[in-house]
C-alpha positions in Angstrom: 42.4 -215.2 -12.3 42.4 -218.2 -9.8 42.1 -217.9 -6.1 45.8 -219.0 -5.7 47.2 -216.7 -7.9 45.2 -213.8 -6.4 47.1 -215.0 -3.0 50.3 -215.0 -4.3 49.9 -211.5 -6.1 48.4 -210.2 -2.6 51.5 -211.4 -0.7 54.1 -210.0 -3.1 52.3 -206.7 -3.1 52.1 -206.8 0.9 55.8 -207.9 1.3 57.0 -205.0 -1.2 54.9 -202.6 0.5 55.9 -203.9 4.1 59.6 -203.3 3.0 58.7 -199.6 1.8 57.2 -198.9 5.1 59.6 -200.7 7.7 62.2 -197.9 7.8 59.9 -195.4 8.4 59.7 -194.0 12.1 63.0 -195.7 12.9 65.0 -194.3 16.0 68.2 -196.1 16.7 69.6 -196.7 20.2 72.3 -194.2 19.3 69.7 -191.4 18.5 68.1 -192.2 22.0 71.2 -192.0 23.9 71.0 -195.5 25.4 72.6 -198.3 23.6 72.0 -201.9 25.1 75.2 -203.8 25.7 75.7 -206.6 23.0 73.4 -204.7 20.5 74.8 -202.4 17.5 74.1 -198.6 18.2 72.1 -198.8 14.9 69.4 -201.2 16.4 66.1 -199.8 16.6 64.4 -198.8 19.9 61.3 -199.7 19.2 60.4 -201.5 15.8 56.5 -200.8 15.8 56.0 -203.7 13.6 52.3 -204.1 14.4 51.8 -200.4 13.2 53.9 -201.0 10.3 52.1 -204.1 9.4 48.5 -202.8 9.6 49.7 -199.9 7.6 51.2 -202.2 4.7 47.8 -204.2 5.0 45.8 -201.3 4.3 48.0 -200.0 1.5 48.7 -203.3 0.0 44.8 -204.1 -0.2 44.0 -200.9 -2.0 46.9 -201.9 -4.6 45.8 -205.4 -5.0 42.2 -204.3 -5.7 43.6 -201.8 -8.3 45.9 -204.4 -10.0 43.2 -207.3 -9.7 40.6 -204.9 -11.5 43.0 -204.0 -14.2 43.8 -207.9 -14.8 40.4 -208.9 -14.5 38.6 -206.7 -16.6 41.6 -206.3 -19.2 41.8 -202.6 -18.7 45.3 -202.9 -20.0 46.5 -205.9 -22.3 49.5 -206.7 -24.4 47.6 -205.2 -27.6 47.4 -201.8 -25.6 51.2 -201.7 -25.4 52.5 -201.3 -28.8 56.2 -202.0 -28.3 55.4 -205.5 -26.9 54.3 -208.5 -29.5 52.4 -211.3 -27.9 54.5 -214.7 -28.6 51.7 -216.1 -30.5 51.7 -213.1 -33.0 55.6 -213.6 -33.5 56.6 -215.4 -37.0 
């Protein structure tokens, strides 16, 4: 795997994890009881983006290492998955 492929894979994993972590610990202005004029009642009081980014980074790094090891050391290949025929073997 090239360094650019690894970087793109890490970015994709990080964003997927961040989108899953983002809704956690959300408290809306309506739930807090104080809605700022001009904003929707569902707007978060404190988004905690830094905390969520740190959590996403830790989880994404662990997942990336696992995926990288599977790809680099070929723990799972197309030959291991019997219902997929590689294009080179199709005739």
